[in-house]
Phi, psi and omega in degrees: 000101180252110184298322180299317180292322180295326183285338180090156186295330182281350185245038181305315180295318179297323180295318178298316178298322179297318179297316179299313180297320179296320178297326180272001187303326180299328179271323186273315184223087182305328181292331175294317178301319178296323176296314179298315179301315180297316180298314181294322185280331183263319184255348185228051182306132180080005181259150180224144175274134177280107182282325179198161176243117182280316177198195186297333183235016180222129179228166171242132182240161179216144173245014182098321177267323190225146176227133182204155178280146179235128173258123182293124181294136166079000178235139177233123177256156179304145187289144170230338185224022181291137183294337184242006183230147176284169175299134183256160177306129179076008178293315180296320179296318179295318178297315179298319182294316178298321177298317178298321181289325194238345182300126180077009182263162170256136182233158172251134180254143180230132177275145173253119182296342180268358181251161173294158179284320179223159177263183184292345177265010179067024174271141177286134180267121186212153163276141185239127178240128175288125187293328184296329182219008179063025178295126180277097190298315183307307182290322182300319179298321178289315181301325183269002177079020177267348180207175180237164177290122182268089189265013179285339182235144182291136171201160187292334186264011184306313180300317181288329177291320176297321178295318178297320178296314179302319180294313179297321179295316181292329177277352178055053181247159175061229183296336178292332179271318188275336186236179174240078183301144178227156178280127178275186183295345180261003180079021179247137177290141172217169182246161180287161174299152179291000000 
């Protein structure tokens, strides 16, 4: 369910306003929230509406009953909002791209049994699939050069994420072209501050 697509290309501004109003529905029209909650719980079990995008690898989702932050497992995008780090090269681009992919979308979340349930910031760690086309967001961000394989923590998709990183690096796309990524002390590529 992509609100922007439903509104049509000529109504971009109206679509943005619709998303804002839908986000405020809980305060303005409780019955709308109940309709959304009912739709998600009865016809879209396990589906979540993307309420906001914090940065390239963190989103907030809602199913009508619950709203919580999600950190995408296995991908690390350059920082834009880290409490102890400055904005990094390609961070804004990664955040914008994730927003383009997921704003107003419904997603399916998947737990990895080899990964922790939550991170130290209390974000739920999940694989994220866009419901409209089943796009695997975590891997897609790495393939397109918006993020790198976050190999500091164990997860089931590590080999395929490392392969996606190698491919993006060899194709010199995204952050590999615009920045000079270096390996940090944890063996994960990162970019310099802007």
